[in-house]
Each structure stands twice: as structure tokens, then as C-alpha cells.
N, CA, C and O atoms as a GROMACS GRO file, in nm:
protein
  544
    1MET      N    1   1.326   0.372   2.039
    1MET     CA    2   1.293   0.398   1.882
    1MET      C    3   1.458   0.482   1.846
    1MET      O    4   1.503   0.584   1.898
    2LYS      N    5   1.522   0.391   1.734
    2LYS     CA    6   1.637   0.401   1.707
    2LYS      C    7   1.637   0.504   1.598
    2LYS      O    8   1.539   0.497   1.523
    3HIS      N    9   1.731   0.603   1.573
    3HIS     CA   10   1.757   0.727   1.454
    3HIS      C   11   1.901   0.686   1.385
    3HIS      O   12   1.993   0.619   1.432
    4GLY      N   13   1.892   0.731   1.292
    4GLY     CA   14   2.042   0.723   1.208
    4GLY      C   15   2.061   0.555   1.161
    4GLY      O   16   1.961   0.485   1.141
    5LYS      N   17   2.133   0.528   1.154
    5LYS     CA   18   2.185   0.437   1.046
    5LYS      C   19   2.119   0.270   1.133
    5LYS      O   20   2.079   0.164   1.085
    6GLY      N   21   2.134   0.317   1.265
    6GLY     CA   22   2.050   0.150   1.334
    6GLY      C   23   1.914   0.178   1.320
    6GLY      O   24   1.839   0.173   1.417
    7ARG      N   25   1.863   0.217   1.167
    7ARG     CA   26   1.706   0.263   1.183
    7ARG      C   27   1.625   0.125   1.196
    7ARG      O   28   1.652   0.024   1.130
    8ASP      N   29   1.538   0.134   1.276
    8ASP     CA   30   1.448   0.012   1.246
    8ASP      C   31   1.362  -0.031   1.197
    8ASP      O   32   1.276   0.045   1.153
    9SER      N   33   1.350  -0.168   1.184
    9SER     CA   34   1.342  -0.209   1.016
    9SER      C   35   1.169  -0.214   0.976
    9SER      O   36   1.116  -0.280   0.887
   10GLY      N   37   1.110  -0.128   1.067
   10GLY     CA   38   0.951  -0.151   1.069
   10GLY      C   39   0.912   0.009   0.980
   10GLY      O   40   0.801   0.056   0.953
   11HIS      N   41   1.036   0.060   0.954
   11HIS     CA   42   1.025   0.189   0.895
   11HIS      C   43   1.035   0.172   0.779
   11HIS      O   44   1.101   0.070   0.757
   12GLY      N   45   0.977   0.258   0.622
   12GLY     CA   46   1.044   0.230   0.507
   12GLY      C   47   1.177   0.338   0.456
   12GLY      O   48   1.215   0.433   0.524
   13PRO      N   49   1.229   0.305   0.337
   13PRO     CA   50   1.343   0.301   0.300
   13PRO      C   51   1.380   0.459   0.361
   13PRO      O   52   1.301   0.536   0.414
   14SER      N   53   1.503   0.476   0.339
   14SER     CA   54   1.553   0.626   0.392
   14SER      C   55   1.560   0.712   0.287
   14SER      O   56   1.590   0.641   0.190
   15GLN      N   57   1.550   0.822   0.252
   15GLN     CA   58   1.552   0.914   0.139
   15GLN      C   59   1.673   0.896   0.069
   15GLN      O   60   1.676   0.896  -0.054
   16ARG      N   61   1.800   0.876   0.156
   16ARG     CA   62   1.924   0.820   0.066
   16ARG      C   63   1.910   0.687  -0.028
   16ARG      O   64   1.969   0.667  -0.134
   17GLN      N   65   1.806   0.592   0.046
   17GLN     CA   66   1.813   0.460  -0.035
   17GLN      C   67   1.711   0.522  -0.134
   17GLN      O   68   1.724   0.480  -0.249
   18LEU      N   69   1.614   0.611  -0.113
   18LEU     CA   70   1.504   0.648  -0.228
   18LEU      C   71   1.601   0.720  -0.321
   18LEU      O   72   1.579   0.667  -0.430
   19ARG      N   73   1.673   0.791  -0.334
   19ARG     CA   74   1.795   0.845  -0.388
   19ARG      C   75   1.869   0.784  -0.492
   19ARG      O   76   1.858   0.796  -0.614
   20ALA      N   77   1.949   0.711  -0.420
   20ALA     CA   78   2.014   0.589  -0.506
   20ALA      C   79   1.966   0.490  -0.586
   20ALA      O   80   2.045   0.444  -0.670
   21ALA      N   81   1.798   0.425  -0.576
   21ALA     CA   82   1.737   0.359  -0.636
   21ALA      C   83   1.695   0.430  -0.741
   21ALA      O   84   1.694   0.371  -0.849
   22GLU      N   85   1.655   0.556  -0.738
   22GLU     CA   86   1.585   0.637  -0.846
   22GLU      C   87   1.687   0.661  -0.919
   22GLU      O   88   1.661   0.655  -1.039
   23LEU      N   89   1.815   0.690  -0.887
   23LEU     CA   90   1.952   0.753  -0.979
   23LEU      C   91   2.000   0.613  -1.048
   23LEU      O   92   2.065   0.621  -1.152
   24VAL      N   93   1.968   0.476  -0.987
   24VAL     CA   94   2.030   0.369  -1.070
   24VAL      C   95   1.892   0.344  -1.161
   24VAL      O   96   1.921   0.319  -1.278
   25ARG      N   97   1.756   0.346  -1.135
   25ARG     CA   98   1.675   0.333  -1.207
   25ARG      C   99   1.700   0.387  -1.352
   25ARG      O  100   1.724   0.326  -1.456
   26HIS      N  101   1.682   0.553  -1.321
   26HIS     CA  102   1.709   0.600  -1.421
   26HIS      C  103   1.814   0.540  -1.513
   26HIS      O  104   1.770   0.488  -1.616
   27ALA      N  105   1.925   0.540  -1.497
   27ALA     CA  106   2.022   0.483  -1.570
   27ALA      C  107   2.008   0.356  -1.635
   27ALA      O  108   2.023   0.332  -1.755
   28LEU      N  109   1.981   0.287  -1.556
   28LEU     CA  110   1.924   0.102  -1.635
   28LEU      C  111   1.838   0.130  -1.726
   28LEU      O  112   1.836   0.062  -1.828
   29VAL      N  113   1.752   0.233  -1.709
   29VAL     CA  114   1.624   0.274  -1.811
   29VAL      C  115   1.699   0.305  -1.949
   29VAL      O  116   1.672   0.253  -2.057
   30GLU      N  117   1.805   0.404  -1.921
   30GLU     CA  118   1.921   0.440  -2.041
   30GLU      C  119   1.972   0.323  -2.099
   30GLU      O  120   1.943   0.285  -2.212
   31ILE      N  121   2.059   0.257  -2.012
   31ILE     CA  122   2.140   0.172  -2.057
   31ILE      C  123   2.038   0.033  -2.136
   31ILE      O  124   2.071  -0.015  -2.244
   32VAL      N  125   1.970   0.006  -2.093
   32VAL     CA  126   1.843  -0.086  -2.107
   32VAL      C  127   1.832  -0.025  -2.278
   32VAL      O  128   1.859  -0.101  -2.371
   33ALA      N  129   1.799   0.090  -2.297
   33ALA     CA  130   1.718   0.131  -2.441
   33ALA      C  131   1.834   0.221  -2.511
   33ALA      O  132   1.807   0.298  -2.603
   34ARG      N  133   1.964   0.204  -2.462
   34ARG     CA  134   2.037   0.221  -2.566
   34ARG      C  135   2.144   0.112  -2.590
   34ARG      O  136   2.214   0.108  -2.691
   35GLU      N  137   2.149   0.040  -2.504
   35GLU     CA  138   2.256  -0.075  -2.563
   35GLU      C  139   2.180  -0.184  -2.606
   35GLU      O  140   2.064  -0.205  -2.570
   36GLU      N  141   2.275  -0.288  -2.721
   36GLU     CA  142   2.222  -0.408  -2.779
   36GLU      C  143   2.260  -0.516  -2.638
   36GLU      O  144   2.373  -0.538  -2.594
   37LEU      N  145   2.156  -0.562  -2.597
   37LEU     CA  146   2.157  -0.697  -2.494
   37LEU      C  147   2.133  -0.784  -2.595
   37LEU      O  148   2.052  -0.782  -2.687
   38ARG      N  149   2.260  -0.897  -2.546
   38ARG     CA  150   2.255  -1.024  -2.681
   38ARG      C  151   2.153  -1.140  -2.644
   38ARG      O  152   2.138  -1.240  -2.714
   39ASP      N  153   2.069  -1.108  -2.497
   39ASP     CA  154   2.061  -1.248  -2.447
   39ASP      C  155   1.939  -1.264  -2.535
   39ASP      O  156   1.872  -1.166  -2.565
   40PRO      N  157   1.909  -1.382  -2.576
   40PRO     CA  158   1.779  -1.438  -2.659
   40PRO      C  159   1.638  -1.368  -2.582
   40PRO      O  160   1.556  -1.306  -2.650
   41ALA      N  161   1.624  -1.385  -2.447
   41ALA     CA  162   1.453  -1.326  -2.412
   41ALA      C  163   1.465  -1.210  -2.441
   41ALA      O  164   1.352  -1.165  -2.459
   42LEU      N  165   1.593  -1.082  -2.467
   42LEU     CA  166   1.604  -0.954  -2.443
   42LEU      C  167   1.579  -0.876  -2.548
   42LEU      O  168   1.552  -0.756  -2.536
   43LEU      N  169   1.590  -0.965  -2.704
   43LEU     CA  170   1.609  -0.947  -2.816
   43LEU      C  171   1.457  -0.880  -2.853
   43LEU      O  172   1.353  -0.945  -2.854
   44GLY      N  173   1.469  -0.740  -2.882
   44GLY     CA  174   1.338  -0.699  -2.959
   44GLY      C  175   1.236  -0.656  -2.838
   44GLY      O  176   1.125  -0.604  -2.853
   45ALA      N  177   1.287  -0.683  -2.738
   45ALA     CA  178   1.161  -0.642  -2.593
   45ALA      C  179   1.216  -0.508  -2.540
   45ALA      O  180   1.323  -0.472  -2.490
   46SER      N  181   1.073  -0.436  -2.579
   46SER     CA  182   1.086  -0.324  -2.471
   46SER      C  183   1.073  -0.314  -2.344
   46SER      O  184   0.957  -0.285  -2.313
   47ILE      N  185   1.141  -0.325  -2.261
   47ILE     CA  186   1.146  -0.333  -2.112
   47ILE      C  187   1.119  -0.204  -2.049
   47ILE      O  188   1.117  -0.100  -2.113
   48THR      N  189   1.096  -0.212  -1.913
   48THR     CA  190   1.071  -0.104  -1.850
   48THR      C  191   1.085  -0.109  -1.726
   48THR      O  192   1.027  -0.204  -1.673
   49ILE      N  193   1.130  -0.056  -1.674
   49ILE     CA  194   1.188  -0.062  -1.513
   49ILE      C  195   1.094   0.008  -1.422
   49ILE      O  196   1.117   0.128  -1.403
   50GLY      N  197   1.002  -0.041  -1.367
   50GLY     CA  198   0.881   0.050  -1.276
   50GLY      C  199   0.957   0.092  -1.155
   50GLY      O  200   0.934   0.205  -1.110
   51GLU      N  201   1.061   0.003  -1.085
   51GLU     CA  202   1.102   0.014  -0.939
   51GLU      C  203   1.206  -0.017  -0.956
   51GLU      O  204   1.244  -0.099  -1.039
   52VAL      N  205   1.304   0.073  -0.843
   52VAL     CA  206   1.442  -0.021  -0.832
   52VAL      C  207   1.410   0.001  -0.661
   52VAL      O  208   1.360   0.106  -0.622
   53ARG      N  209   1.443  -0.107  -0.571
   53ARG     CA  210   1.467  -0.119  -0.447
   53ARG      C  211   1.601  -0.131  -0.388
   53ARG      O  212   1.663  -0.236  -0.409
   54ALA      N  213   1.661  -0.028  -0.308
   54ALA     CA  214   1.784  -0.016  -0.241
   54ALA      C  215   1.810  -0.056  -0.125
   54ALA      O  216   1.760   0.013  -0.036
   55SER      N  217   1.898  -0.185  -0.080
   55SER     CA  218   1.927  -0.249   0.052
   55SER      C  219   1.956  -0.116   0.149
   55SER      O  220   1.962  -0.012   0.084
   56PRO      N  221   1.970  -0.105   0.262
   56PRO     CA  222   1.997  -0.003   0.358
   56PRO      C  223   2.177   0.049   0.355
   56PRO      O  224   2.239   0.153   0.379
   57ASP      N  225   2.204  -0.068   0.316
   57ASP     CA  226   2.371  -0.022   0.315
   57ASP      C  227   2.428   0.038   0.132
   57ASP      O  228   2.532   0.100   0.108
   58LEU      N  229   2.323  -0.005   0.032
   58LEU     CA  230   2.291   0.018  -0.103
   58LEU      C  231   2.391  -0.059  -0.171
   58LEU      O  232   2.446  -0.017  -0.272
   59LYS      N  233   2.419  -0.184  -0.113
   59LYS     CA  234   2.557  -0.260  -0.165
   59LYS      C  235   2.427  -0.381  -0.255
   59LYS      O  236   2.465  -0.490  -0.297
   60HIS      N  237   2.317  -0.346  -0.266
   60HIS     CA  238   2.217  -0.424  -0.351
   60HIS      C  239   2.106  -0.375  -0.396
   60HIS      O  240   2.040  -0.303  -0.320
   61MET      N  241   2.063  -0.400  -0.518
   61MET     CA  242   1.936  -0.314  -0.520
   61MET      C  243   1.819  -0.410  -0.657
   61MET      O  244   1.855  -0.471  -0.758
   62THR      N  245   1.688  -0.388  -0.604
   62THR     CA  246   1.634  -0.481  -0.709
   62THR      C  247   1.546  -0.399  -0.796
   62THR      O  248   1.459  -0.320  -0.762
   63ALA      N  249   1.592  -0.438  -0.927
   63ALA     CA  250   1.461  -0.380  -1.011
   63ALA      C  251   1.392  -0.463  -1.054
   63ALA      O  252   1.412  -0.579  -1.091
   64PHE      N  253   1.272  -0.372  -1.045
   64PHE     CA  254   1.110  -0.458  -1.119
   64PHE      C  255   1.076  -0.458  -1.231
   64PHE      O  256   0.971  -0.394  -1.243
   65VAL      N  257   1.112  -0.501  -1.325
   65VAL     CA  258   1.087  -0.517  -1.452
   65VAL      C  259   0.985  -0.612  -1.538
   65VAL      O  260   0.957  -0.729  -1.512
   66SER      N  261   0.933  -0.531  -1.654
   66SER     CA  262   0.826  -0.582  -1.716
   66SER      C  263   0.854  -0.559  -1.914
   66SER      O  264   0.960  -0.511  -1.953
   67ALA      N  265   0.792  -0.583  -1.970
   67ALA     CA  266   0.793  -0.561  -2.109
   67ALA      C  267   0.672  -0.493  -2.172
   67ALA      O  268   0.578  -0.569  -2.146
   68LEU      N  269   0.633  -0.402  -2.233
   68LEU     CA  270   0.547  -0.395  -2.349
   68LEU      C  271   0.529  -0.475  -2.466
   68LEU      O  272   0.596  -0.494  -2.568
   69GLY      N  273   0.433  -0.510  -2.429
   69GLY     CA  274   0.392  -0.612  -2.530
   69GLY      C  275   0.392  -0.770  -2.479
   69GLY      O  276   0.365  -0.795  -2.361
   70PRO      N  277   0.411  -0.836  -2.539
   70PRO     CA  278   0.349  -1.003  -2.533
   70PRO      C  279   0.495  -1.066  -2.456
   70PRO      O  280   0.487  -1.183  -2.419
   71ALA      N  281   0.607  -1.003  -2.434
   71ALA     CA  282   0.720  -1.065  -2.351
   71ALA      C  283   0.649  -1.082  -2.201
   71ALA      O  284   0.569  -1.014  -2.136
   72ASP      N  285   0.726  -1.220  -2.176
   72ASP     CA  286   0.710  -1.270  -2.059
   72ASP      C  287   0.775  -1.178  -1.935
   72ASP      O  288   0.895  -1.152  -1.938
   73PRO      N  289   0.700  -1.135  -1.840
   73PRO     CA  290   0.815  -1.048  -1.729
   73PRO      C  291   0.922  -1.127  -1.671
   73PRO      O  292   1.023  -1.070  -1.630
   74LYS      N  293   0.907  -1.282  -1.663
   74LYS     CA  294   1.004  -1.363  -1.552
   74LYS      C  295   1.096  -1.357  -1.696
   74LYS      O  296   1.209  -1.310  -1.684
   75GLN      N  297   1.050  -1.406  -1.838
   75GLN     CA  298   1.213  -1.428  -1.921
   75GLN      C  299   1.258  -1.298  -1.931
   75GLN      O  300   1.365  -1.285  -1.990
   76ILE      N  301   1.189  -1.172  -1.876
   76ILE     CA  302   1.259  -1.059  -1.911
   76ILE      C  303   1.365  -1.044  -1.796
   76ILE      O  304   1.479  -1.014  -1.833
   77ALA      N  305   1.338  -1.064  -1.628
   77ALA     CA  306   1.417  -1.076  -1.547
   77ALA      C  307   1.524  -1.188  -1.529
   77ALA      O  308   1.628  -1.188  -1.464
   78ASP      N  309   1.475  -1.268  -1.593
   78ASP     CA  310   1.596  -1.369  -1.605
   78ASP      C  311   1.711  -1.326  -1.746
   78ASP      O  312   1.834  -1.338  -1.749
   79GLY      N  313   1.647  -1.288  -1.822
   79GLY     CA  314   1.738  -1.248  -1.918
   79GLY      C  315   1.801  -1.121  -1.868
   79GLY      O  316   1.914  -1.105  -1.913
   80LEU      N  317   1.768  -1.049  -1.806
   80LEU     CA  318   1.859  -0.934  -1.739
   80LEU      C  319   1.942  -0.946  -1.637
   80LEU      O  320   2.024  -0.862  -1.601
   81THR      N  321   1.918  -1.059  -1.587
   81THR     CA  322   1.987  -1.149  -1.450
   81THR      C  323   2.100  -1.216  -1.530
   81THR      O  324   2.208  -1.224  -1.472
   82ARG      N  325   2.094  -1.259  -1.638
   82ARG     CA  326   2.223  -1.350  -1.673
   82ARG      C  327   2.292  -1.222  -1.766
   82ARG      O  328   2.408  -1.247  -1.797
   83SER      N  329   2.242  -1.099  -1.811
   83SER     CA  330   2.363  -0.976  -1.814
   83SER      C  331   2.390  -0.888  -1.696
   83SER      O  332   2.414  -0.768  -1.709
   84THR      N  333   2.386  -0.951  -1.581
   84THR     CA  334   2.416  -0.871  -1.515
   84THR      C  335   2.596  -0.765  -1.491
   84THR      O  336   2.622  -0.650  -1.455
   85ALA      N  337   2.656  -0.853  -1.523
   85ALA     CA  338   2.789  -0.842  -1.538
   85ALA      C  339   2.793  -0.691  -1.635
   85ALA      O  340   2.831  -0.583  -1.590
   86PHE      N  341   2.759  -0.709  -1.735
   86PHE     CA  342   2.758  -0.592  -1.857
   86PHE      C  343   2.698  -0.484  -1.825
   86PHE      O  344   2.741  -0.380  -1.876
   87LEU      N  345   2.587  -0.477  -1.738
   87LEU     CA  346   2.444  -0.407  -1.739
   87LEU      C  347   2.556  -0.319  -1.560
   87LEU      O  348   2.544  -0.199  -1.537
   88ARG      N  349   2.632  -0.394  -1.484
   88ARG     CA  350   2.686  -0.318  -1.369
   88ARG      C  351   2.786  -0.293  -1.448
   88ARG      O  352   2.838  -0.208  -1.376
   89GLY      N  353   2.878  -0.300  -1.567
   89GLY     CA  354   2.985  -0.234  -1.601
   89GLY      C  355   2.921  -0.122  -1.661
   89GLY      O  356   2.992  -0.022  -1.643
   90ARG      N  357   2.833  -0.100  -1.716
   90ARG     CA  358   2.753   0.032  -1.762
   90ARG      C  359   2.759   0.122  -1.643
   90ARG      O  360   2.835   0.216  -1.620
   91LEU      N  361   2.638   0.060  -1.556
   91LEU     CA  362   2.588   0.142  -1.425
   91LEU      C  363   2.753   0.221  -1.403
   91LEU      O  364   2.784   0.338  -1.427
   92ALA      N  365   2.815   0.140  -1.364
   92ALA     CA  366   2.956   0.203  -1.276
   92ALA      C  367   2.985   0.313  -1.346
   92ALA      O  368   3.032   0.406  -1.280
   93ARG      N  369   2.965   0.334  -1.496
   93ARG     CA  370   3.030   0.462  -1.560
   93ARG      C  371   2.938   0.579  -1.547
   93ARG      O  372   2.968   0.698  -1.537
   94GLN      N  373   2.850   0.538  -1.549
   94GLN     CA  374   2.688   0.614  -1.554
   94GLN      C  375   2.647   0.670  -1.419
   94GLN      O  376   2.605   0.786  -1.419
   95VAL      N  377   2.653   0.600  -1.296
   95VAL     CA  378   2.589   0.678  -1.152
   95VAL      C  379   2.745   0.727  -1.072
   95VAL      O  380   2.852   0.710  -1.131
   96ASP      N  381   2.743   0.755  -1.008
   96ASP     CA  382   2.817   0.829  -0.867
   96ASP      C  383   2.780   0.790  -0.745
   96ASP      O  384   2.731   0.860  -0.656
   97LEU      N  385   2.812   0.638  -0.746
   97LEU     CA  386   2.815   0.556  -0.628
   97LEU      C  387   2.928   0.559  -0.561
   97LEU      O  388   3.032   0.588  -0.620
   98ARG      N  389   2.927   0.533  -0.442
   98ARG     CA  390   3.057   0.469  -0.340
   98ARG      C  391   3.071   0.328  -0.440
   98ARG      O  392   3.170   0.313  -0.511
   99PHE      N  393   3.010   0.273  -0.437
   99PHE     CA  394   3.017   0.134  -0.507
   99PHE      C  395   2.942   0.097  -0.601
   99PHE      O  396   2.835   0.158  -0.599
  100THR      N  397   2.953   0.002  -0.707
  100THR     CA  398   2.862  -0.022  -0.771
  100THR      C  399   2.756  -0.141  -0.753
  100THR      O  400   2.811  -0.248  -0.780
  101PRO      N  401   2.627  -0.155  -0.716
  101PRO     CA  402   2.529  -0.233  -0.658
  101PRO      C  403   2.549  -0.359  -0.698
  101PRO      O  404   2.568  -0.371  -0.819
  102GLU      N  405   2.549  -0.471  -0.624
  102GLU     CA  406   2.471  -0.589  -0.710
  102GLU      C  407   2.335  -0.594  -0.743
  102GLU      O  408   2.258  -0.582  -0.648
  103LEU      N  409   2.285  -0.610  -0.860
  103LEU     CA  410   2.133  -0.590  -0.912
  103LEU      C  411   2.083  -0.742  -0.912
  103LEU      O  412   2.144  -0.848  -0.920
  104HIS      N  413   1.980  -0.716  -0.902
  104HIS     CA  414   1.898  -0.842  -0.852
  104HIS      C  415   1.789  -0.804  -0.975
  104HIS      O  416   1.777  -0.683  -0.991
  105PHE      N  417   1.726  -0.872  -1.046
  105PHE     CA  418   1.566  -0.844  -1.171
  105PHE      C  419   1.475  -0.885  -1.107
  105PHE      O  420   1.521  -0.966  -1.028
  106GLN      N  421   1.330  -0.872  -1.091
  106GLN     CA  422   1.212  -0.939  -1.055
  106GLN      C  423   1.134  -0.881  -1.125
  106GLN      O  424   1.113  -0.760  -1.134
  107PRO      N  425   1.071  -0.995  -1.195
  107PRO     CA  426   0.952  -0.948  -1.279
  107PRO      C  427   0.838  -0.860  -1.207
  107PRO      O  428   0.777  -0.892  -1.104
  108ASP      N  429   0.824  -0.756  -1.273
  108ASP     CA  430   0.692  -0.663  -1.191
  108ASP      C  431   0.556  -0.690  -1.255
  108ASP      O  432   0.529  -0.665  -1.372
  109ILE      N  433   0.480  -0.739  -1.171
  109ILE     CA  434   0.376  -0.803  -1.183
  109ILE      C  435   0.230  -0.670  -1.152
  109ILE      O  436   0.112  -0.695  -1.175
  110SER      N  437   0.273  -0.557  -1.107
  110SER     CA  438   0.189  -0.497  -1.081
  110SER      C  439   0.068  -0.406  -1.188
  110SER      O  440  -0.040  -0.352  -1.163
  111TYR      N  441   0.153  -0.423  -1.323
  111TYR     CA  442   0.064  -0.393  -1.410
  111TYR      C  443  -0.024  -0.521  -1.462
  111TYR      O  444  -0.128  -0.502  -1.525
  112ASP      N  445   0.013  -0.626  -1.438
  112ASP     CA  446  -0.116  -0.761  -1.445
  112ASP      C  447  -0.213  -0.717  -1.323
  112ASP      O  448  -0.334  -0.714  -1.347
  113GLU      N  449  -0.174  -0.689  -1.214
  113GLU     CA  450  -0.251  -0.730  -1.120
  113GLU      C  451  -0.342  -0.594  -1.134
  113GLU      O  452  -0.458  -0.600  -1.093
  114ALA      N  453  -0.289  -0.462  -1.193
  114ALA     CA  454  -0.384  -0.391  -1.226
  114ALA      C  455  -0.519  -0.380  -1.359
  114ALA      O  456  -0.623  -0.314  -1.370
  115ARG      N  457  -0.445  -0.488  -1.446
  115ARG     CA  458  -0.519  -0.499  -1.564
  115ARG      C  459  -0.624  -0.615  -1.486
  115ARG      O  460  -0.745  -0.601  -1.502
  116HIS      N  461  -0.586  -0.700  -1.422
  116HIS     CA  462  -0.714  -0.823  -1.329
  116HIS      C  463  -0.784  -0.749  -1.276
  116HIS      O  464  -0.902  -0.772  -1.299
  117ILE      N  465  -0.760  -0.638  -1.190
  117ILE     CA  466  -0.878  -0.552  -1.107
  117ILE      C  467  -0.942  -0.459  -1.231
  117ILE      O  468  -1.032  -0.400  -1.173
  118ASP      N  469  -0.943  -0.425  -1.340
  118ASP     CA  470  -0.972  -0.309  -1.434
  118ASP      C  471  -1.076  -0.435  -1.476
  118ASP      O  472  -1.194  -0.403  -1.488
  119GLU      N  473  -1.040  -0.576  -1.498
  119GLU     CA  474  -1.114  -0.669  -1.606
  119GLU      C  475  -1.253  -0.683  -1.460
  119GLU      O  476  -1.373  -0.687  -1.486
  120LEU      N  477  -1.204  -0.686  -1.335
  120LEU     CA  478  -1.292  -0.732  -1.247
  120LEU      C  479  -1.424  -0.646  -1.232
  120LEU      O  480  -1.538  -0.687  -1.209
  121LEU      N  481  -1.371  -0.491  -1.254
  121LEU     CA  482  -1.438  -0.437  -1.186
  121LEU      C  483  -1.566  -0.378  -1.344
  121LEU      O  484  -1.678  -0.329  -1.340
  122ALA      N  485  -1.482  -0.414  -1.454
  122ALA     CA  486  -1.580  -0.414  -1.533
  122ALA      C  487  -1.675  -0.555  -1.616
  122ALA      O  488  -1.746  -0.564  -1.716
  123SER      N  489  -1.636  -0.631  -1.530
  123SER     CA  490  -1.758  -0.769  -1.548
  123SER      C  491  -1.861  -0.696  -1.484
  123SER      O  492  -1.856  -0.606  -1.400
  124PRO      N  493  -2.010  -0.784  -1.571
  124PRO     CA  494  -2.143  -0.721  -1.532
  124PRO      C  495  -2.176  -0.782  -1.412
  124PRO      O  496  -2.290  -0.749  -1.381
  125ASP      N  497  -2.123  -0.860  -1.328
  125ASP     CA  498  -2.174  -0.887  -1.222
  125ASP      C  499  -2.128  -0.788  -1.099
  125ASP      O  500  -2.197  -0.759  -1.001
  126VAL      N  501  -2.001  -0.746  -1.124
  126VAL     CA  502  -1.931  -0.645  -1.032
  126VAL      C  503  -2.000  -0.493  -1.050
  126VAL      O  504  -2.009  -0.412  -0.958
  127ALA      N  505  -2.043  -0.473  -1.174
  127ALA     CA  506  -2.102  -0.365  -1.215
  127ALA      C  507  -2.227  -0.321  -1.163
  127ALA      O  508  -2.260  -0.206  -1.132
  128ARG      N  509  -2.316  -0.464  -1.155
  128ARG     CA  510  -2.444  -0.478  -1.128
  128ARG      C  511  -2.468  -0.459  -0.981
  128ARG      O  512  -2.575  -0.423  -0.931
  129ASP      N  513  -2.338  -0.493  -0.906
  129ASP     CA  514  -2.343  -0.484  -0.734
  129ASP      C  515  -2.362  -0.325  -0.698
  129ASP      O  516  -2.440  -0.248  -0.642
  130LEU      N  517  -2.224  -0.329  -0.776
  130LEU     CA  518  -2.190  -0.132  -0.759
  130LEU      C  519  -2.301  -0.068  -0.786
  130LEU      O  520  -2.340   0.027  -0.718
  131LYS      N  521  -2.371  -0.119  -0.900
  131LYS     CA  522  -2.490  -0.016  -0.896
  131LYS      C  523  -2.609  -0.038  -0.788
  131LYS      O  524  -2.694   0.049  -0.772
  132ARG      N  525  -2.608  -0.133  -0.732
  132ARG     CA  526  -2.701  -0.179  -0.621
  132ARG      C  527  -2.659  -0.107  -0.528
  132ARG      O  528  -2.748  -0.056  -0.461
  133GLY      N  529  -2.546  -0.082  -0.497
  133GLY     CA  530  -2.475  -0.029  -0.394
  133GLY      C  531  -2.515   0.096  -0.377
  133GLY      O  532  -2.557   0.147  -0.273
  134GLU      N  533  -2.498   0.157  -0.510
  134GLU     CA  534  -2.559   0.314  -0.493
  134GLU      C  535  -2.696   0.403  -0.491
  134GLU      O  536  -2.727   0.519  -0.463
  135GLU      N  537  -2.781   0.246  -0.549
  135GLU     CA  538  -2.909   0.294  -0.541
  135GLU      C  539  -3.004   0.273  -0.389
  135GLU      O  540  -3.123   0.304  -0.377
  136GLU      N  541  -2.925   0.219  -0.293
  136GLU     CA  542  -2.926   0.180  -0.158
  136GLU      C  543  -2.914   0.324  -0.074
  136GLU      O  544  -2.912   0.324   0.049
   0.00000   0.00000   0.00000
């Protein structure tokens, strides 16, 4: 097993990656809330950034984004991707990293998946099966 810079890819992110990603997430949340983003997909949208993942060298970061309300997470991610140059410029002023990472945006579907699970658990068939399992 390797330690240090040559980490085995079977391990999760390093503390350095986690700290840098969280720093970037907080900065992006602030930038998106404060700035007027001109992309049509982003106008009037309340954007949430649930997670940011950093590459091992911290040169690339992927932000998982969604919107509160009816906006499509894919459209939000596409709009933020089109705004990457602007966002990186603001990010460079706000975070103290050796270099500003390339930003990538992905739709965050975890909220949709959680809602789907809640709907399944609330369905009469599943409730009946769960109740039957408790009786046994």
C-alpha cells in the first residue's frame, strides 16, 4: 500500500482535497448568491451547490448543482458551465489556493432520488409489505 502523493486510487479523497473542495463550494455558493449571472438558464433561479469534488492535484473541481423550485438541474449545470470563465475569475479573488481550479458542473440528482425513495416508501403496496414484515 502506498502512502503520500502516490495514493492508491481505491481510497477516498485526501483531507487536502476535502478541505479545498469545501472552500471552493462555500465560495461558489456566495458568488452565485451575490452576483448577477446573465445566462438565461440561471436568471431568477435559486441555485444550490450540494457538493464539490476535487481531483487529487486540485486542478479540477466538479460541483454538483441543483435548483430550489421548478428549474431543471441539467439546465442549471449547463448555464453554470457557460459562465465558467466569470466564476473562475471571481473564485480566484475569493479563495487562497496555489492556482484556480478548472470548474466542471454536474446536475445533482440526489434530491430527486431521495424524493423518489420517499414516494416509494409512502406507496400503499410498500406500506402494506412493511407492516406485514413487522407482524412476522
